[in-house]
C-alpha positions, 0 to 999 in steps of 0.5 A, spaced: 530 405 098 531 413 096 527 417 100 521 422 098 522 429 099 517 434 102 516 441 104 517 442 112 510 444 113 507 438 109 512 433 114 509 436 120 502 434 118 504 427 115 508 426 121 502 428 125 497 424 121 501 418 122 502 418 129 493 420 130 493 413 126 498 409 131 493 405 137 496 409 143 499 415 140 492 419 138 494 424 144 501 425 141 504 431 140 509 433 135 514 437 140 518 439 135 521 437 127 528 439 127 532 440 120 540 438 119 545 435 115 544 428 113 545 424 119 548 416 117 542 414 115 542 419 110 535 422 113 536 430 114 530 431 120 529 429 127 523 429 131 520 429 138 514 427 140 510 429 147 504 426 151 502 433 155 496 431 157 499 424 161 503 423 166 510 421 165 508 414 168 503 414 163 506 417 156 512 412 157 507 407 156 507 409 148 512 412 147 516 406 143 510 406 138 511 413 137 518 413 136 516 407 131 512 411 127 517 416 127 523 412 124 518 409 119 516 416 117 524 418 117 525 412 113 521 414 108 521 422 107 526 428 108 525 434 108 526 439 101 533 441 101 533 449 103 527 449 107 
């Protein structure tokens, strides 16, 4: 499946929206979104998320769900070239 392309700012908004929809991830914050050359999957960006208001032990409980959301968005979208 070919990925759709989005401007970086729109992809950040989309990723934040998707995270907020995931149970347990409503307070998850996008820490960084990095654009790079396409990886082995063809995706040209990666993201780091965090739960800054939680203790480490509490954040770990929902980190798997947050990573799953990031992976689903990575499968569907790339950042517009040159963005």
